[in-house]
C-alpha positions as CSV (number, residue, x, y, z in Angstrom):
1,X,77.8,88.0,96.5
2,X,75.0,90.1,97.1
3,X,72.4,87.2,97.3
4,X,74.8,85.2,99.4
5,X,75.0,88.2,101.8
6,X,71.1,88.6,102.0
7,X,71.1,84.9,103.1
8,X,73.7,85.3,105.7
9,X,71.6,88.2,107.0
10,X,68.7,85.8,107.0
11,X,70.6,83.0,108.7
12,X,71.6,85.4,111.5
13,X,68.0,86.8,111.9
14,X,66.8,83.0,112.3
15,X,70.0,82.4,114.5
16,X,70.5,79.2,112.2
17,X,74.1,78.3,113.3
18,X,74.7,75.8,110.5
19,X,73.7,78.1,107.8
20,X,75.8,81.2,109.5
21,X,79.0,78.8,109.2
22,X,78.6,77.8,105.8
23,X,77.0,81.0,104.3
24,X,79.8,82.9,106.0
25,X,82.7,80.6,104.6
26,X,81.0,80.9,101.2
27,X,80.8,84.3,101.1
28,X,84.3,84.7,102.3
29,X,85.6,82.7,99.4
30,X,83.9,84.7,97.0
31,X,84.9,88.2,98.4
32,X,88.5,87.1,98.7
33,X,88.2,85.8,95.2
34,X,87.2,89.5,94.3
35,X,90.7,90.8,95.2
36,X,92.5,88.6,93.1
37,X,93.7,90.4,90.0
38,X,93.9,87.4,87.6
39,X,90.1,86.7,88.6
40,X,89.2,89.7,86.7
41,X,91.0,89.2,83.5
42,X,90.4,87.2,80.4
43,X,94.1,85.9,80.8
44,X,93.2,84.6,84.0
45,X,96.0,81.9,84.2
46,X,98.5,83.1,81.5
47,X,96.9,81.0,78.9
48,X,97.1,83.6,76.4
49,X,100.8,84.7,76.7
50,X,102.6,81.6,77.7
51,X,102.4,82.2,81.4
52,X,100.5,79.3,82.4
53,X,100.6,78.9,86.1
54,X,100.8,82.4,87.0
55,X,97.5,82.1,88.7
56,X,98.8,79.7,91.2
57,X,102.0,81.4,91.4
58,X,100.4,84.5,92.9
59,X,97.6,83.3,94.6
60,X,99.2,80.4,96.4
61,X,103.2,80.0,95.7
62,X,104.0,83.7,97.1
63,X,101.8,83.5,100.5
64,X,102.9,79.9,101.0
65,X,106.5,81.0,100.8
66,X,106.2,84.5,102.5
67,X,103.0,84.9,104.4
68,X,104.0,83.0,107.4
69,X,107.2,85.2,107.7
70,X,106.6,88.8,106.3
71,X,102.8,89.3,105.9
72,X,101.0,91.3,108.6
73,X,97.2,90.4,108.8
74,X,96.2,93.2,111.5
75,X,93.9,95.3,109.5
76,X,91.9,97.1,112.4
77,X,87.9,96.8,112.8
78,X,85.5,95.9,110.5
79,X,83.1,98.6,109.0
80,X,79.3,98.7,107.9
81,X,79.0,98.5,104.1
82,X,76.2,100.6,103.4
83,X,76.6,99.8,99.7
84,X,77.7,96.3,99.0
85,X,77.2,96.1,95.3
86,X,79.5,99.1,95.0
87,X,82.2,97.9,97.2
88,X,82.4,94.6,95.3
89,X,82.5,96.4,92.2
90,X,85.3,98.7,93.3
91,X,87.4,95.6,94.4
92,X,86.8,94.1,91.3
93,X,88.0,97.1,89.4
94,X,91.2,97.2,91.4
95,X,91.8,93.6,90.5
96,X,91.2,94.3,86.8
97,X,93.6,97.2,86.8
98,X,96.1,95.3,88.7
99,X,96.0,92.1,86.6
100,X,98.3,93.8,83.6
101,X,101.0,94.6,86.1
102,X,101.2,91.0,87.5
103,X,101.3,89.4,84.0
104,X,104.1,92.0,82.9
105,X,106.2,91.6,86.1
106,X,106.4,87.8,85.5
107,X,107.0,88.0,81.6
108,X,109.8,90.5,82.6
109,X,111.4,88.6,85.5
110,X,111.4,85.5,83.1
111,X,113.6,87.1,80.6
112,X,116.1,88.3,83.4
113,X,116.1,84.8,85.3
114,X,117.6,81.6,83.6
115,X,115.2,78.7,83.5
116,X,117.2,76.6,85.8
117,X,116.7,79.4,88.3
118,X,113.1,80.2,87.7
119,X,111.7,76.8,88.6
120,X,112.9,74.5,91.1
121,X,111.5,70.8,92.2
122,X,110.3,70.4,95.8
123,X,108.2,67.6,97.6
124,X,104.6,68.2,98.4
125,X,102.3,65.8,100.0
126,X,104.6,63.0,98.8
127,X,105.2,64.1,95.3
128,X,108.0,66.0,93.9
129,X,106.5,68.9,91.7
130,X,107.9,71.7,89.6
131,X,107.1,75.1,91.1
132,X,108.5,78.5,90.9
133,X,111.9,78.9,92.7
134,X,112.2,80.7,96.1
135,X,114.4,83.3,94.6
136,X,112.1,84.0,91.5
137,X,109.4,84.2,93.8
138,X,110.9,86.5,96.4
139,X,111.9,88.9,93.6
140,X,108.3,88.7,92.0
141,X,107.0,89.8,95.6
142,X,109.5,92.6,95.8
143,X,108.8,93.7,92.1
144,X,105.3,94.0,92.8
145,X,106.1,95.9,95.9
146,X,104.0,93.8,98.2
147,X,100.7,93.7,96.3
148,X,100.0,90.1,97.2
149,X,100.2,91.2,100.8
150,X,97.8,94.2,100.1
151,X,95.3,92.5,98.7
152,X,95.3,89.8,101.3
153,X,94.8,92.3,103.6
154,X,92.0,94.2,101.8
155,X,90.3,91.0,101.3
156,X,90.6,90.2,105.1
157,X,88.9,93.5,105.8
158,X,86.1,92.9,103.3
159,X,85.2,89.6,104.5
160,X,85.1,90.6,108.0
161,X,83.1,93.9,107.1
162,X,80.8,91.6,105.0
163,X,80.0,89.6,108.1
164,X,79.4,92.4,110.6
165,X,77.3,94.2,108.0
166,X,75.0,91.0,107.6
167,X,74.9,90.9,111.4
168,X,73.9,94.4,111.7
169,X,71.4,94.0,109.3
170,X,70.0,91.3,111.0
171,X,69.3,93.3,114.0
172,X,72.2,92.4,116.0
173,X,71.2,89.1,117.3
174,X,72.9,87.8,120.3
175,X,74.3,84.5,119.5
176,X,75.0,81.6,122.2
177,X,78.3,80.0,122.6
178,X,79.2,77.6,120.0
179,X,79.9,74.9,122.6
180,X,76.0,75.0,123.3
181,X,75.1,74.6,119.5
182,X,73.9,71.1,118.2
183,X,74.2,70.4,114.3
184,X,72.1,67.6,112.5
185,X,74.0,64.7,110.7
186,X,73.4,66.3,107.6
187,X,75.1,69.6,108.7
188,X,77.9,67.4,110.2
189,X,78.4,65.8,106.8
190,X,78.5,69.2,104.8
191,X,81.1,70.4,107.2
192,X,83.3,67.6,107.1
193,X,83.0,67.6,103.2
194,X,83.9,71.2,103.3
195,X,86.7,70.3,105.4
196,X,88.2,67.5,103.2
197,X,88.2,70.1,100.1
198,X,89.9,72.6,102.0
199,X,92.4,70.2,103.0
200,X,92.9,68.9,99.3
201,X,93.1,72.3,98.0
202,X,89.8,71.8,95.7
203,X,87.2,74.2,95.5
204,X,83.9,74.6,93.7
205,X,83.9,77.1,90.6
206,X,86.1,77.5,87.6
207,X,89.6,75.8,88.0
208,X,92.6,77.6,86.7
209,X,95.2,75.2,85.4
210,X,98.6,75.1,86.8
């Protein structure tokens, strides 16, 4: 994250708009990842405890079901991060300390819910898939006392603050309107590939089995 943040600072200094967009997206991805509890745990997808799929449950199913209706994303202004490495270490430590709670809560609820109430079959992108049932998901979120929303809010704040810090460190350059910026064919191709990856749900890095 530190190296990427330095690159983003340089892109701001050079007013390299293509690099600013790409590096901002990549930096945001990794800062957000640091806020996910299971990313900081060896049992990152419940593979060691028979809880395969818990990663996508926490990171995708809960937000898909509840974020648009219940979550609050207003987190206030970004701040200057004077010690980026310390900031990231603290977020990862928080995630690590929360991981056991995520695993234990899912395990406990699984003992309380009959299998036919824990999972449900729903259509997604033209296919019928098995996933955690709505009632189980809501109970999981309540039992975690809003952890997913809190970590999402903290990740938004962290991303915005890293972007703001890079811009300040670059000397607060004045950036022209995006409508006046032109991109090379190679840049446009990169953006299209990133957009397709985002729409497909694919991403670079270690995957977590569902």
